[in-house]
Each structure stands twice: as C-alpha cells, then as structure tokens.
C-alpha positions as CSV (number, residue, x, y, z in Angstrom):
1,M,15.0,160.8,151.8
2,K,16.2,163.1,154.7
3,K,16.8,160.0,156.9
4,L,18.9,158.4,154.2
5,L,21.0,161.6,153.7
6,T,21.5,161.7,157.5
7,L,22.7,158.1,157.5
8,V,25.1,158.7,154.6
9,L,26.6,161.7,156.3
10,A,27.0,159.8,159.5
11,V,28.8,156.9,157.8
12,A,31.0,159.4,155.9
13,L,31.9,161.0,159.2
14,V,32.8,157.6,160.8
15,L,35.0,156.7,157.8
16,T,36.7,160.1,157.9
17,M,37.5,159.7,161.6
18,S,38.8,156.2,161.0
19,C,41.0,157.3,158.1
20,A,42.2,160.2,160.2
21,A,43.2,157.8,163.0
22,F,45.3,155.9,160.5
23,A,46.8,159.0,158.9
24,E,47.6,160.8,162.2
25,G,49.4,157.8,163.7
26,F,49.7,157.3,167.4
27,S,52.1,158.8,170.0
28,G,51.0,156.9,173.1
29,E,52.3,153.7,174.6
30,I,51.9,150.1,173.5
31,K,52.9,147.1,175.5
32,V,54.2,144.0,173.8
33,W,54.8,140.5,175.3
34,V,57.2,138.1,173.6
35,A,59.3,135.2,174.7
36,D,62.5,136.1,176.6
37,A,64.7,134.9,173.7
38,A,62.9,137.3,171.3
39,V,63.0,140.5,173.4
40,D,66.1,142.0,171.8
41,F,65.1,141.0,168.3
42,T,61.6,142.5,168.8
43,N,63.0,145.8,170.0
44,Q,65.3,146.0,167.0
45,Q,62.3,145.3,164.6
46,I,60.1,147.9,166.4
47,E,62.8,150.6,165.8
48,A,62.9,149.6,162.1
49,F,59.0,149.8,162.0
50,K,59.1,153.3,163.5
51,A,61.8,154.4,161.0
52,A,59.7,153.1,158.1
53,N,56.4,154.7,159.5
54,P,57.0,158.3,160.5
55,E,53.5,158.6,161.8
56,Y,54.5,156.2,164.6
57,A,57.9,157.7,165.3
58,N,56.9,159.1,168.7
59,M,55.1,156.0,169.8
60,T,56.5,154.3,172.9
61,V,56.7,150.5,172.8
62,A,57.5,148.6,176.0
63,V,58.6,145.0,175.2
64,E,58.4,142.6,178.1
65,A,59.5,139.0,178.4
66,V,56.4,136.8,178.8
67,G,56.6,133.3,177.3
68,E,54.0,132.2,174.8
69,G,52.9,129.4,177.1
70,D,52.2,131.8,179.9
71,A,50.8,134.8,178.0
72,A,47.2,133.5,177.5
73,G,46.7,132.8,181.1
74,K,47.9,136.2,182.1
75,V,45.8,137.9,179.5
76,I,42.6,136.1,180.5
77,T,43.3,136.8,184.2
78,D,43.3,140.6,183.6
79,V,42.7,141.7,180.1
80,D,43.0,145.4,181.0
81,A,46.4,145.0,182.5
82,A,47.7,142.7,179.7
83,A,49.9,143.6,176.8
84,D,48.3,145.2,173.8
85,I,50.1,142.8,171.5
86,F,51.2,139.3,172.7
87,G,52.5,136.1,171.4
88,F,50.8,132.8,172.1
89,P,50.5,129.2,170.7
90,Q,47.5,128.1,168.6
91,D,46.0,125.9,171.3
92,Q,45.1,129.0,173.3
93,L,43.1,130.8,170.6
94,A,39.7,129.5,171.5
95,R,39.9,130.4,175.2
96,L,41.3,133.9,174.3
97,V,38.4,134.5,171.9
98,A,35.9,133.3,174.5
99,A,37.4,135.7,177.0
100,G,37.0,138.6,174.7
101,A,40.8,139.1,174.7
102,L,41.4,139.3,171.0
103,E,40.5,141.8,168.4
104,V,39.4,140.5,165.0
105,V,42.2,141.1,162.5
106,E,41.6,144.2,160.3
107,P,40.0,143.0,157.0
108,G,42.8,144.3,154.8
109,N,45.4,142.7,156.9
110,A,43.4,139.5,157.0
111,E,43.5,139.2,153.2
112,I,47.3,139.7,153.2
113,V,47.7,137.0,155.9
114,K,45.7,134.6,153.9
115,A,47.7,135.3,150.7
116,E,51.1,135.2,152.3
117,N,51.1,132.5,154.9
118,D,50.8,128.7,154.7
119,A,47.3,127.1,155.0
120,G,48.0,125.5,158.4
121,S,48.9,128.8,160.1
122,V,46.0,130.6,158.5
123,S,43.7,127.8,159.8
124,A,45.3,128.1,163.2
125,V,44.5,131.8,163.6
126,T,40.9,131.4,162.4
127,L,37.9,130.5,164.5
128,G,34.3,130.5,163.3
129,G,35.2,132.1,160.1
130,E,37.0,135.1,161.7
131,M,40.7,135.7,161.9
132,Y,41.8,136.6,165.4
133,A,45.6,136.7,165.2
134,Y,48.7,137.1,162.9
135,P,50.7,133.9,162.1
136,M,54.3,134.2,163.3
137,T,55.7,130.7,162.9
138,S,55.0,127.2,161.5
139,D,57.6,125.3,163.4
140,N,56.0,123.0,166.0
141,G,55.3,119.5,165.0
142,Y,57.1,116.2,164.4
143,F,58.6,114.5,161.4
144,L,61.2,111.9,160.5
145,Y,64.9,112.1,161.2
146,Y,66.9,109.2,159.7
147,D,70.3,107.8,159.0
148,K,70.4,107.7,155.2
149,S,73.0,104.9,155.2
150,V,70.4,102.8,156.9
151,V,67.0,103.9,155.6
152,T,66.7,103.7,151.8
153,D,63.1,104.8,151.4
154,P,61.8,107.2,154.1
155,T,58.3,107.5,152.5
156,D,57.0,104.1,153.6
157,L,56.9,102.9,157.3
158,D,57.1,99.2,156.4
159,K,60.3,99.8,154.4
160,I,61.8,101.9,157.2
161,L,61.2,99.2,159.7
162,A,62.6,96.5,157.3
163,D,65.8,98.6,156.8
164,C,66.2,99.2,160.5
165,E,65.7,95.5,161.3
166,A,68.2,94.5,158.7
167,A,70.8,96.9,160.0
168,G,70.1,96.0,163.7
169,K,69.0,99.6,164.3
170,S,66.1,101.1,166.3
171,F,63.1,103.0,165.0
172,Y,61.8,105.4,167.6
173,F,58.1,106.5,167.8
174,E,56.4,107.5,171.0
175,I,53.0,105.8,170.5
176,N,52.0,106.2,174.2
177,S,51.9,110.0,173.8
178,G,48.6,111.7,173.1
179,W,50.6,114.1,170.9
180,Y,52.4,111.6,168.7
181,Q,49.7,109.0,168.8
182,T,47.4,111.2,166.7
183,A,49.7,110.7,163.7
184,F,48.0,107.3,163.2
185,F,44.4,108.3,164.2
186,F,44.3,111.5,162.3
187,G,46.1,110.0,159.3
188,A,43.6,107.2,159.1
189,G,40.8,109.8,159.0
190,C,39.7,110.1,162.6
191,T,38.7,113.2,164.5
192,L,39.3,114.2,168.1
193,T,38.6,117.9,169.0
194,Y,36.9,119.8,171.8
195,D,34.5,122.8,171.6
196,S,34.5,125.4,174.4
197,D,32.0,127.9,175.7
198,N,32.5,131.6,176.3
199,E,34.2,130.9,179.6
200,G,36.7,128.5,178.0
201,N,35.0,125.4,179.5
202,L,35.1,122.3,177.3
203,V,31.4,121.6,176.4
204,K,31.6,119.1,173.5
205,C,33.9,116.4,172.3
206,N,34.0,115.7,168.5
207,V,35.4,112.2,168.3
208,D,35.0,109.2,166.0
209,Y,37.9,106.9,167.1
210,A,35.4,104.0,167.6
211,S,35.1,103.5,163.8
212,E,36.6,101.6,160.9
213,N,39.2,104.2,160.6
214,G,40.1,104.0,164.3
215,V,40.5,100.2,164.0
216,K,42.8,100.8,161.0
217,A,45.0,103.1,163.0
218,M,45.1,100.7,166.0
219,K,46.2,97.9,163.6
220,S,49.0,100.1,162.2
221,M,50.3,100.8,165.7
222,I,50.1,97.2,166.8
223,K,52.0,96.2,163.7
224,L,54.7,98.8,164.5
225,S,55.0,97.6,168.1
226,K,55.7,94.1,166.9
227,S,58.7,95.1,164.9
228,A,62.1,94.1,166.3
229,A,63.2,97.6,165.4
230,F,60.5,99.5,167.4
231,T,61.5,101.5,170.5
232,N,59.0,103.8,172.2
233,G,60.4,107.3,172.5
234,S,60.8,110.7,170.8
235,S,64.0,112.3,172.1
236,I,67.0,111.7,170.0
237,S,69.2,113.0,172.8
238,N,68.1,110.0,174.9
239,A,68.1,107.5,172.0
240,T,70.7,104.9,171.2
241,N,71.5,102.8,168.1
242,V,69.1,104.9,166.0
243,G,68.2,104.2,162.4
244,A,65.3,106.6,162.4
245,I,63.2,108.6,164.9
246,V,60.0,110.7,164.9
247,D,61.0,113.9,166.7
248,G,60.9,117.7,166.2
249,T,63.0,120.8,165.3
250,W,64.1,121.3,168.9
251,D,66.3,118.2,168.4
252,A,67.8,119.1,165.0
253,N,71.3,119.8,166.4
254,A,71.3,116.5,168.3
255,A,70.2,114.7,165.2
256,Q,72.9,116.2,163.1
257,E,75.5,115.4,165.7
258,L,74.3,111.8,165.9
259,F,74.0,111.0,162.2
260,G,76.8,113.2,160.9
261,D,77.2,112.9,157.1
262,N,74.3,110.5,157.0
263,Y,71.9,113.1,158.6
264,A,68.5,113.4,156.8
265,A,65.0,114.5,157.5
266,A,61.6,113.9,155.8
267,K,57.9,114.2,156.4
268,L,56.3,111.3,158.1
269,P,55.9,108.1,156.0
270,T,52.7,106.5,154.8
271,V,51.5,103.3,156.4
272,D,48.8,100.8,155.3
273,G,47.7,103.1,152.5
274,Y,47.4,106.4,154.4
275,Q,49.7,109.3,155.2
276,L,50.7,109.7,158.9
277,S,49.3,113.0,160.2
278,G,49.3,114.4,163.8
279,F,49.2,117.8,165.5
280,G,50.7,120.9,164.0
281,G,51.9,123.8,166.1
282,F,52.0,127.5,165.3
283,K,52.9,130.7,167.2
284,M,51.0,133.9,166.5
285,L,50.6,137.5,167.6
286,G,47.3,138.7,169.0
287,V,46.0,142.3,169.5
288,K,43.7,142.9,172.4
289,P,40.6,145.1,171.9
290,Q,41.2,148.8,172.3
291,T,38.9,151.8,173.0
292,D,41.1,154.2,171.1
293,D,40.9,153.7,167.3
294,A,44.2,155.3,166.7
295,K,45.9,152.9,169.2
296,L,44.1,150.0,167.6
297,A,45.4,151.0,164.2
298,A,48.9,151.3,165.6
299,C,48.7,147.8,167.2
300,D,47.4,146.3,164.0
301,A,50.1,147.9,161.9
302,L,52.8,146.8,164.3
303,A,51.5,143.3,164.6
304,A,51.3,143.0,160.9
305,Y,54.9,144.3,160.5
306,L,56.3,141.9,163.2
307,T,54.8,139.0,161.3
308,S,55.6,140.1,157.8
309,G,57.7,137.9,155.5
310,D,60.9,140.0,155.9
311,V,60.7,140.0,159.7
312,Q,59.9,136.3,159.8
313,L,62.9,135.6,157.8
314,A,65.0,137.8,160.0
315,R,63.6,136.0,163.0
316,Y,64.6,132.7,161.6
317,E,68.2,134.0,161.0
318,A,68.3,135.4,164.6
319,L,66.4,132.7,166.6
320,K,65.9,129.8,164.2
321,W,62.1,130.1,164.5
322,G,60.5,128.6,161.4
323,P,58.4,131.0,159.3
324,S,54.8,130.6,158.3
325,N,55.2,133.1,155.5
326,L,55.4,131.3,152.1
327,A,58.1,133.6,150.6
328,A,60.3,133.2,153.7
329,Q,59.8,129.4,153.6
330,Q,61.2,129.5,150.0
331,S,64.3,131.5,150.9
332,D,67.6,129.6,150.3
333,I,68.5,129.8,154.0
334,V,65.3,128.2,155.2
335,K,65.1,125.6,152.4
336,A,68.7,124.6,153.4
337,D,67.4,123.7,156.9
338,A,66.6,120.0,156.4
339,A,64.5,119.8,159.6
340,L,62.4,122.8,158.8
341,A,61.9,121.7,155.2
342,A,60.7,118.3,156.4
343,L,58.4,119.9,159.0
344,G,57.0,122.3,156.4
345,E,56.1,119.4,154.2
346,Q,54.5,117.5,157.1
347,L,52.4,120.4,158.3
348,A,50.4,120.2,155.2
349,Y,48.9,117.0,156.6
350,T,48.5,118.0,160.2
351,V,45.7,119.4,162.3
352,P,46.3,122.5,164.4
353,Q,46.3,121.5,168.1
354,G,43.4,123.0,169.9
355,Q,42.5,122.9,173.6
356,Y,42.4,119.4,175.3
357,P,41.6,118.4,178.8
358,G,44.5,117.3,181.0
359,D,43.0,113.8,181.4
360,Y,43.1,113.2,177.7
361,W,46.9,113.0,177.7
362,S,47.0,110.3,180.4
363,L,44.2,108.4,178.7
364,A,46.2,108.3,175.5
365,T,49.3,107.2,177.4
366,G,47.2,104.3,178.8
367,L,46.1,103.2,175.3
368,G,49.6,103.3,174.0
369,D,50.9,101.4,177.0
370,R,48.4,98.6,176.3
371,I,49.7,98.4,172.7
372,I,53.3,98.3,173.8
373,A,52.5,95.6,176.4
374,R,51.2,93.5,173.4
375,E,47.7,93.3,174.9
376,F,46.2,93.6,171.5
377,D,48.5,91.4,169.5
378,D,45.8,88.8,168.9
379,A,42.8,91.0,169.1
380,D,40.2,90.9,166.4
381,D,38.3,93.9,165.0
382,A,35.5,93.5,167.5
383,A,38.0,93.6,170.5
384,L,39.7,96.6,169.0
385,M,36.4,98.4,168.5
386,D,35.5,97.7,172.2
387,A,38.8,99.3,173.3
388,L,38.2,102.3,171.1
389,T,34.6,102.7,172.2
390,E,35.8,102.8,175.8
391,F,38.5,105.3,174.9
392,Q,36.0,107.4,172.9
393,D,33.3,107.4,175.7
394,T,35.9,108.5,178.2
395,C,37.0,111.4,175.9
396,I,33.4,112.5,175.7
397,S,33.0,112.4,179.5
398,Y,35.6,115.1,179.9
399,A,33.4,117.7,178.2
400,G,30.4,119.3,179.9
C-alpha cells in the first residue's frame, strides 16, 4: 500500500510539473526554419501568436530561410544545431523519425490534427501509428487541366482522347516519369513503397507490379500512347496545341493564360474501369525533441498555431499554398481556385510519396520510354508480365 501511495504521489508531481510548464510559458529562444518565401509571413503570424498567448510574450523566435527540400538533410546532419521547428515535405518523414529528429505530436494536438485536416495529410504525418508532424499544406500533386471548348467529359480518359483527336488537339501525360506513371499503377491497385531502417537506409521494397493489376495498368498506358492525341509531357509552359494536360498547381497561371475563358480543371479521369491515382504531396511542420519541457510545450503550441485553419487560410491568401485544413479548404476563396479544388479532389485517391531510391526514377523512365517507342504495342499478357517482373525485381534489388 505504501509503494502504491508513493507511486501515486510521484505521478501527481510529474503531472503538476508538466502543467506548470504549460502554465508558466517560456521566455527563451526558439529557432524556426521555413521556405524563403514564407519568412515574412511566418514572422507576422508569430507576433499574432505571442499577442494571443501572453505566457509566450517574452519568447524570442528566430525565423530563418531554409527550404523544405533542404531542411531534413540539415536536421539529420546535426540535430542539436538544427531548428526547433522546421518545415519539410512528406517524403522525408521516415528518415527524420529514424534519425530521432522528430518529437511525437502532443496527444491533444494530435486529436485536433486528425479532426481538422484531410485524410491524406494526416496519413502523411503518421508513421507506425504515431503522429510526428503537423500538416501545413495539401497542394503537391497532379490533376487535369483542360480546354472546356474541346473536352466535353473530363471524367473519362477515352472520351478526353476522342475529343482531343476530333479537335486536332494534344493530350499531354508524362508516362516516362516515375512520378506521373504511378497514376496508372496505383490506380489499378498496385503497390510500390520502401521501408527504411533506423539509419534511413532502404531495407525492403513492397511491390506487386508483376501482377494482373500491373498488366492492366500497362495496357492502359499502351492504349494511351497509341492515341493520335497523345504527347508525352507535363509542363503546360512548354506545350503547344493543348486540349488537355496532366500537370500541377505550379502551372495554374500558365494554364489560365493558355485556355483563357475556356480554362478548366478536374481530378484525373477514370480509365478501363479504375480511377487514376498517383503520388500526393504535403508540407508539414516538425518539432525536434527537447530536454526542456517548457520549451517543448512552447514549440508544440507554436507549431499547432502555425498550422491551424486560420493561419493556413491566411497562408493561402499570402502565398497561394493550398491548405490541408478542412475548413480552410471550404472557404470561398480556396474553393474559387479551380486548380486547388481539382487537386483537393484528386488527393483523395493518391498515395503520400515516401522515400524512393534515385535509381527508381531512371528505371521508371526506361519503362515509359519503351511504351512510347511502341515496343509493347503487340505484346500479349505474358510478355507484359515478363517486363513487369524485370521491373519489379530491379526495384527490389535497390533495397538492402
């Protein structure tokens, strides 16, 4: 009984100290890394956070310009010297977790994240059942831009191709890209992911391209390549005579300029009975582990604020970054953005991009090039399975 009482008192003391850390706030320094374009915006939001939370009014926050693509590498190289809060893309999550560079999201905040953000972004910040970061955007992926005077039904690939052929227009899709190519394989039901160890090394490839679903995807790409309207590509800025193109939000302005009053956007179409899928991309804020409970509480509170719905909406207005927050996505200003609306619908069908070996991308290019070269035009299922088995075995060889 005495041991039990001692344990209860110890737990009570820990809880009291934890609550005190939250209540007392933090007056030390926190370092934040964000993309260069977001530095001014982030500084403004931090001042708003401090004004709304007096317990952090004396906290010093140093915001530095470190792009999402570079942040993970810098953090892993020297965790101690890295920022306390940093932005990064979803494909870096596993290696950051393996390096011990991310604190698990505080449970109360994790519940809020799950309730307020779209499923794709929640999945992107979760690994092994634990949430390791705060979703900030759902705006990286691809979808369909089209000329609505040409394309009458954007929901079906065969109809899109027929409309483009009839109008003498081109349909652009970059099937020799390992990023865009997954639209067919993932859509048909295939899997291609990699597991990594605690050092971030790829140790296992989970792939089933050499399957009935893989053959189905290959046949769809072969059929596409045979269309007189097909052109391999994904940049509308470099495209000509366009009826429709699979591209991303980064080319929204170029698409609007090209199509003018006929500008339209939609999720990817269906083909041969399945919905085209692909990779989805998300940006997030991570908090590195702290030895000071008060500082950790401050970092959690600030990261949660900087990824809240109101701030995500303000970030869209300032920088045009697409929100992951469900309420922000339903705001009139975001819904009026045709490209983001199309991407938002498409992301429901995508797979968050994880870590892939560099050789995968060139391997996928080679497969697409063979399709474009019409090497498989007359291939039967057995020949397609042989090609996919070779592809799959090579993917497996990159791990371990």
